[in-house]
Residue, then its C-alpha position, 0 to 999 in steps of 0.5 A: m401710199n400717195p404720190t408724194l409719199r413714195r417721191t419723200a420715201f426715196a428722198a428719205a432713203c437718200a437722206l441716209c447717207a447724210s448726217t441729222s439731230h441730237a444723238q445721245n452717246d450716254d448710257e442714261a439715253a440708252v434706257v426708254v420707258t416710254a416705247t414698251r411702258f417699261p425701262a428698256l435698253d434699246p428694246r426692239v420695237p418699230a419706233i423711232t424715239s428721241v431722248i433728250t438727255r439731261e446734259e441736253l436739258r441743262a445745255n437749252p437755252a430755254v426758260s420754260l418746259p415746253e420751250l425746251l422742246r422746240n428744237r425737236a422734228g415734227l413738234e412745234v409750241r405755241g405760247l400764248n401767255g409768255i416766258l414761263g410757259i403758261d397754257a402753251t402748246v405743242d403740237l406733234r404732226g401737223f394738229g393746229e388749233s386742236a394740237g392740245s387734244n392729240t398730243l399726249i403729255l405724260l409724267d412718269g408715264q402718267r397722263l397730264n393731259p386733263a380730262d377737259s380741252g385746258a393746257v396742260t400745267w406745265s407749272s407743275i413739274p420743277l424744271e430741276s426734278i427733270r431727268r430726261i424726255e422722251i418723244v415717241r411720234g404718232g401711233g401711240t394709240v395701243l398703248y396709252g390710248d386717245r389723245a396719242t394720234g400725233g403722239v407721247i411725250n413723256i417727262i422722266t423725273d430724277k427718282s435715283g435718290q442719289p444723295s444731293a443738293s442745290a440752289t439756284a437763283s435767277a434774274g432777268q429782263y421784264g422783271y423776272r426772277a427765279v428760285q430753284a432748290s433740290a434735295a435728295g438722299s438714301g439710305e441702305s433701302a429707302y430714299f427721297s427727292v425735293f424739288g421745288q421751284y419759285r418763278e416770276s415775271d412782270g411780262y413782256r406786255r402790260n397785264n401780262q404778270q405771271d408767277q408760279r409756285a411748285a413743289s414735287g418729290r419721291a419717297g421710295y423703299r426698295w427690299g431686296s433686287d426685286a421689289e420697290a414701293f413709292l410715293d411720288y407727290s406734287v403741289y403747284s399754283d400759277s396766276n397770270g395777267s391775260p392781255g388778249a390777242l391783238f388786232r393787226a394795227q395793234y399788234e404791228s404799232d406796239p405787240r406789248q400792249a394790252r387788249f384786256a387791261f384786267d383780266t386775269q387767270s388763276r390755277e393751284g392743284w396737287r396730285l399723289r402717285p403711290g405705285v409698286v414695282y415687283e418682279l414676280a419671277p426672274t422672267l415676271r414684272l409688275e408695276a402699277e401705280a394709283s393716281f389722284d390729283d385734283a385742281r381748280l382753275r378760275s378766270d377773272i374777265p371784266s372785258g366781258l363781264y365773265r368769271d369762271t371757276r372751274d373744278r377738276e378732279g381725276s384718278s387713275l389706276t395702271p398696273r401691267v405686267r412684262w413677261r419675257h417667255g419663248l415662242g417656240a425656239l425664238s425670244s419674246e416679250t409681252v407687255a399687258g396691262v389696264d388703264l382705269y381712268d375716271g374724271d370730273v369736271e364742275a364749272r360755274s360762272e356768273s355772266g352780266y349778259v346771261g346771269a349764273n349758271r352750273q355745268t358738270a361733266e364726268q367720265a369713266s375709261r376702261a381699256f385694255y392693252f397688249q403688245n408683243t415683240t419676238e424676235l423671228t431673228q437676231e436681226l429682225a423683230l416683230t412687234l403686234g399690239f391690240r387695244t380695247q377701250r370704253v369711255r362712259q361721258e355725262a354732262t349736265d347745264e343747269a341754266a339750258g335744263l340739260r342732261g345727256e350721256a353717252t358710251r363709246t368703244r373703240n379698238a386700235g391695232e399695230i403691227g411691226a418690225s425692226w430691223q437691224a440691217t447692218d451694226q450702223l443702221r436700224l429700220v422699221a416699218r409698222a402699220g396702227q390704228t389710232f383714236r380719240f374720244a371727244n373732251l368733256d367740255e367738246l360734249f357741249g354745244f349749241d344748235p346753229f339755228t336757235f343757239v340753244p346749249v345742247f349735248r353732243g352725245d352725237l360727236k363720233p369718236q375720231h379714229g384713223t390709220n397710221y403708217e409709217i417707215g423710220a431709220d437710225w442710223r449712226s456711225g462714229p460721232v454722227r448720229l441720223k434718225s428719220a422717219l416718213y409717215q401717213l396718218d389718215l383719220r376719219d371723223e376728227i373733232g374738231f371746232d368747225y366755224v360755220t356751226f361755231t361749235n365741236d363737229n366731226l370734220p371730214r376726213t383728214r391726212r397728214t403726210g410727213f418726213e422728219i430727220e433728226a442729226d447729231w454730230q460731235p465733230a470735236q470732243t469739244w463741238r457738238i452739232g444738232a440739226a433737225y428738219t419737217w416737212q409736212d403736208p396736213t390736209f383735208r381731203e373731203g368736203p367744201d375745204a378738200g385739198k386745203a391745208i390744215p390752219l396754224t401748221a407749217r409747211h417747213k420747219g427745221s432747227l440748228s444748234l452749236r455746242w462748244n465746251g470751252a472748258d475754262w471758256g464756259n459752255h456755250t450753246v448757240s439754238v436757231v429755231a424757224v418756222g415756215e409760213r402758215w395759215y392764219g388759225g380758222d381759215t381752213a379755206n386758205t383763201r386769206e393771207r398766210l402769217a409770216s415764217y419766222a427764226v428765233v435765235d437764242y444764247q446760252g453760256s455757263w461757266d463751272l466755278r465749282p461749287w458755283t456755276l454761273t449762266v448767261r441765257l440771251l433769248n430772241a437775241f434778235d429781238k424778232r417780232y412773231a405771233p407763234f399763235a393767230g387768227y382771222s376773226v369773222f366778227a371784227r373782220d380782222y386778223f389777230y395776234y398773240p406776240a411772243d416775247g420780245r429780247a429777253a436776258f437772264l443770269s443764274a447762280r447754282y450751288d451744288f453743296r458737296 
């Protein structure tokens, strides 16, 4: 462990005497799925997991799903295309421009990250369907495979089937309009739920119109107390204008203008996920799901005389078992399973410069994993895990006459301990390996001298080691969660601004400290806070010792919630992000992107069966850009402006 990490470890130990973020004191928050891939009540695994409950989600002023996450420690959200969160990227533990390939997003345990480098389709998840969100930072590779280097975010939907029905209508500035509806019911054995939403906005910027449509739900059947069969389903579509980045003079004079007045993009798709749960024996539980999804994306770029249509297909099979057994006189539990994933992408493009082309890529991923947790004493548990994963990838480019294939295999192991030191304090420590394979579109590159397309089968899998210690402390109305980590990576896959292609980068290191706190000083008040210090740097090469661009060293958040009974429920949220180097500035020689702080407010009044909600986002109309870079061709900085101040009003009706 390096000296900086040792010094910060001392600070972390001291911080345990203070207070910190978003504690959960309800039964829902005590059940965690992501840390073991099975429902577990406070699992004894070496992970500090954050759970955002439904109560917190409803109190959050955010309008889009990604924005619901941004007040968490170690996590930064960068949006490109407006308030609905289309194409937003979530960054866990400082990956900057490659964040989307290193933060794994799950929906009920199933991957949402596409096989290529495309954005997660947040539109496919109606906000009303979310029951809670679980965040496990770092070290998710053993249980979930590649892309979990920074961590795992698991969005858990409502599958209770508890009879209910509601409808919500919303309106706001910049032409925002939304309708959401939900219904659920159950009989003696069968149950169902359905959620739908439609949202649209004219957009803060010109040519920034957006719309989202989504419907999802589940139908299930339970027999006895030990078996269940279900079918999850989802259908969605969205579209938006693409006004493009603004150069500095444009950004400073009018951030609402569009650089490209007619560029647009759209996508539509569906997902089916049948599954079973079965108790094979009192100590042996089986869970298995299959998943099938299909999506079509279309980009019309008149500014570049370019049009692209991309078809994605994916399927998966993920059976696993949990065996509760003894190891001599010791209590022990083993989770084991296989992950079978297949993905295909076909892209057809038309360009006014080079004509038409067709590219295809496909991959087949096969993995086996296990995780064992043994209680050495009533207070101390030891966890061991292992994963092996093999990926075969193929790619073709018709115009270039290109065809290539590659097969890669990586293994990862993990060891950790969880110690219940006192009734109030749990300490964890773990060390584990991580890896990531190239995304399908990263297989296409260019010869740096001739610019002829080439197959990048020589891209090595990214791999490295994660070290982490953490603490979970609670005393009365105060709860504190903190973690100190160091992540060393080799062959990190990223974009090389010298060769203008994806490549294996020199060694990198990410060191950081995260702390979250929650304090309820009175029955009607709740205060949450979070702070992140991180130091992501290159360790070798021409940029050794330099910071990885677009990663803020300091980030913090503060939220204040007041339950005023007849006066309503009120939340004020502040998120502050420190200075960052502009995207592409790996040498750290240019200016720094300015820090920013954003204040949001929400007030809601329970007038049963009605609920009225008012939101005010970016209350002080702060001008900032979550994503910005430097263009060596234009010799200028460019920005994707965030939305300005906006107010919204919602009315919800709950049918009784």
